[in-house]
N, C-alpha and C positions, 0 to 999 in steps of 0.2 A: 451487555446491553445496558448496564447501569450507568455507563458514561455517555449515553446517547443524548442527554439533555445539554451537553456542552455544545457551544456554537462553533464546531469545527467544520470548516468548509473543504471541499475537494475540488480540484481543478478538472474541468471536463473540456471536451472539444468545443470549438466556437460554433455558435448557432448560425446556420445558413439562412439568411433572410429570403433568399430566392425561393425557398421551398417550404416556408412556414407560414401558415395563415394565423392571424391573431385570434385570440379567444373571442367567442361571440360570432364566429363566421356563419354565413348563411348557407344556402344550398350549394351542393357541389357543382362543378362545371358540367357542361352537357355530356351525355354518355359517349364513351369511346368505342362501344361495341363489345366490351368485356362481358363475360357471363358473370352472374352473381356467384359469390363464393359459397361452397357447400351445397346443400340440397336446394332444389328450385323453389321450395316453399319459404325461403328466407324472407323475413320482413324487409320490405323495400328492395326487393331483389331486382336490381338493374345495375348494369355496369356504369361506373362513374369514375372520372379521373379526379385525383385530389387537386384542389385549387392551389394557386401560388400565393405569394405574399399578399397580405391585405386582408381585411375583414369584409368580404363581399356581403352586402346586405346588412351589415351590422349597424345598429344604432350607436354603438361605441361609447360616446362620451357619457361619463357618469357611471358606467358599468364598473363593478369592482372585480378585478382579476388580480389576486395577490401573488407576487413572485418573490423569489430570492435570486439576486444576480451578482455577478462579479465576485468580490471577495466576501460576500455574505450580506450584502445590503438588501433590505426589504424594499419592494417597489410595487408599482401597478402597471400591468400590461394594457396598453391602450392602442387605438388606431394610429396614434402619433408616435408611438415608441414606448419606452419604459420610463416611468416617472419615479424618481427616488423619493421614498417616504421615510428614510432613516431618522429624520428629525423627530418623528413621532415615537420612536422606540429607543433613542439613545440612552445609554451607551451600548445597548444590546444589538447583536447582529445574528445572522444565521437562524438556527432553530429557535433560539430564545426570542429573537425579534418577531418571527412569525407567530409564536405562541402569544406574544403580547398583542399582536393585531387580532388574533382570533378571540382571545379572552376579553379584550376591550372593544370588540367590534361595534357594539351598539353606541358606545361613547364616541368612538373615532369615526363612525360612518359619515357624518357630515363633512369632516375634513377630508376623508378619503374620496368622497364623491366630488368635492371641489377640486382636489388635486388631479383626479382622473380627467376632469374636464379642462383644467387650466394650468396644471403644474408643468414646469419645464420638462421636456421629454428627450431622452437620448434615443437615437435611431437603434432599432433592434439589431442592426448589423454591427453596432459598436459595443454591445454587451454580451456577456456569457450567462445564460440562464442556468441555475442550479436546480436540483430537486426543490420544490417549494417548501418542503419540510425535510431538510437535509439530514436530521438526526432522529427521524421518527422511529418508533417501534412499528414493525411491519407485520400485520396479521393478514392472512389470506384464506379465502374459502376455496375448497376443492370440490369438483364434481357438482357444481351448483347450478347447472343449466339443464333444460329438458331436451336440448338438441332439436329444436323446432318441434317439440311435442312427441318425439320418438321415445323418450324415457320418462318414467314416472319419478316424482321426487323420492329420493332415498335419504337415509339418515345423514345429518350434516356432519361434515368433517373439514378439517383445515390444518394449517401449518403456519410457521413463522419464517420470514426471510431475514437474513442478516441486514442490519442497518447499513453496513458497509457496502451493500449491493445497490444502494440508492444512486440514481443517475438522473440528471436533468435533460429536458428537451434540447436537442442539438448535439448531445453527447455521442460518443462512439462506444458500442458494446464490443469488447474484445473477447472472442470466444476462447475459453481456456483449453489447454492441451490435455484434455481428459478423454477417455475412451467412450464418448457419448454415441448413442445410436443416431441421434439427430438433435439439433437445437431448434426448438419451436418458439414462435412468437404467440403470446396470449394477450389479446386486447381486452382490457377490463375497465369497468367503472370502479373508482376508488373513493371510499368514504373517508372524510377527514373529521376526526373527533374534535368537539369544541369544549367538552367537559370531561373531567376525570370520573371514572366509574368502574365498578365490578358488579357482577350479577345484575346487570341492567335488565329490568323487566321489558318484555316485548312492547307492552303498551306505551312505555315511556322512551323507547329506544331512539326515536327520531329527535327527541329533545336533546340528545347528546351529540347529534351531528351538527357540525359547523357548516360544512360544504362538501364539495366534490371536486375531483380532478380526474385526469385520464392516466392510465397506467399500462405498461407492457410488462407482463410477468414472463420474463425470459426463462426457458426451461431446458435444461440439459437432460434428455431422456437417457438414463443409464441402463446398461444391460443388467440382468439379474445377478446378484452378488453370489448366489449359491448358498447363502446362509438362510436358515429357516427364519421364523419370526411370526408365523401365523397371520391373522387378519389385521385390519386397521383398527387402532384404538381410538374411538371417537370421543373419548374423555380427555384427550390431550391434544396439544398443538405443538408438535416437535419442530425444530428448525430443519428445513429442507436443504440438504447439501447441494442437490442438483439445481436449486433455484436461488442460491445465495452467493454465487460468484460475483465479483465486482462488476457493477453495471447491470445486474440481472433484475433490478427493481426500478424500472423507468417510471418517472412521475412528471406530470406537467401538462402544458407549460405553466399553468397557474391554478390556484384554488379559487373556485367560484362559490360564494356563499349560497346556502340552500334556498334562500328566498328568491334568488335570481334564477335558480335552476328549475324550481317547481317540482313536479312529480318525477323523481329519479327512476321510477319503474317503467317509464315510457320513453327511454332515450335510445336513439340509433347509434350503434357502434360500428365503425368501419376501419379497416386497416389495408394499406396498399404496400406492396413490395415492388420497388422499381416501377411504380405506376400501375401495377396489376392489383385489382381488387381481390382480397382474400376474405378475411372475416367480414361479415355483413349481417348483423343481427340486432335485435331490440332487447332491452333489458326486461321487457315483459315476459321473455322466455325463461326467466330465472325460476329455478325450482323452489327456492326459499327466498323470501323477501329480505330487504335490507334490515328491517326491524327484527325478523326472526334470526338472521345471521348475527346481528349485534348481540342479541340475548344469548345465543348459543356460545359465541366466542368469548364474551366477557364473563361467562360462568366458569371459564377455564383460566383466563388471564386478564388482569386489569388493564385499563387504558387511561391515558392522560391527554390533555389538549395537545393537538398536533400529531397524535398517532394516527395510523391509517389502517384501513381494512380493504384489501383487494376483494372484489365481489365474485371472482370466478369468471369463466368464459364459456361461450358456446364453441365446441371443438370442431364444428363443421367447416371452418375456414382456415384451420391451422396449416402451416407450411414451414419449410426450412428457413433458417437464417444462415447466410453464408457470406464469405468474404466479398466485400464491395457492395453489398446490398444497401439501398436507401429505403428506409421504412417511414411511412407517415400513418398516423392514427388520429381519428377524429371521433368525438362524442358530441352529438347535438346538444346545444345550449351550454356546452362546457368548453370546447375548443380543440385545437389540433397540436399534436407534438410530432417531432421528427427525431429519428436516430439513424446513425450509420453503423455498419457492421464491419469488423475486421477479424480475420482469422489467420494468425501467423502460420498455421498448418495447411492452409489453402484446401481444406476439405470441401467436397461437393456432394450435393444430394439432388434428386430430381426437382425441377422447378414446379411452381404451381401449388395448388392445394394438395395436402397429404390425404388423398382419398382413402387410403387404407386405415389411417387413424380415424378419419371421419366415420367410416363404416363400423370399425371396431367399437368406438365409443357409443354410436347409435344403438348397436345391438348388444352392448355389454360383453362382447367376446374378447376384448383385449384392451390394454392400457395404451395411452397415447405414445406413439413412437416405438412400441414394443417390437414391431416387425421391421423397423428401419435399420439401415446401416449406411455409412458413407459409400459413395461410388468408388470402384477400384481406381 
């Protein structure tokens, strides 16, 4: 993890303009008749189809949506395409360039605003988006939702994901050839830190937040190892092997500064697989707030500007990821990302919401995917 501050970029699959809505998108397209994912009490529970390219209802110009694209250039995602802002960070690129934009944001905001409105833009179809913080330290909260009120808040716990798992919007998640019960998509709000800190007090925690982005915490649910080990140690954040394969930490498409997002505890999160709505929940269902989570996590591990914290998910809309899937995820006031899925082993699972996992997590009778197996 010590080398994560180097601006090393990774090549990912080309972003499909036809299926990506720009950051700042408005309401989804009219309902298609799909039922809402998970329990019928989900916030905003109605079927809706993901929008196509464009920022429907977006005011667009002047909005700051920070990206990293192509070989590590910093840019702005706008209605007109991607505007290169590397002149503001030269000679830095990649993670180092994004950290510069984050830490100098107030100074650079007038120039960024002007460039977002007037700067030369490349069509989105002509660029490849990377994870907006390609060498971030990746923290993640676990079990951090009340499952639409079915569960009471429990002691906080979390884990780390490998930096090498980071993947940008438009990339392809290649499922590894491991003996997983199932591969789940977890749609999550992701905090992007703007200041370095450790043991951050809850009362000051939001002062350390620069902004937010969307994330898919891809999870390989592994069978029990047979080894003992007792209960979970909530004083540590270990690296999760089943969540750290290449491409298992999807981020993007852009980082939106917190002043443009507003209250991040009232955001709608939705995810579609091949057009079918699955997760559909609001961040108000969180068991522990962003500030509480930051205070807990930084008491265990320090953070630096550009590091991220996945805030956990509501498990009521989880489902399998399998070969050929096209996945779109959207967070209100933040934006939409897309990924594709490839599985060299061509494994299959039942389609739709994993209702067994939804029930087990609601009742506390089992872990996600613990009763799943690939179809024969």
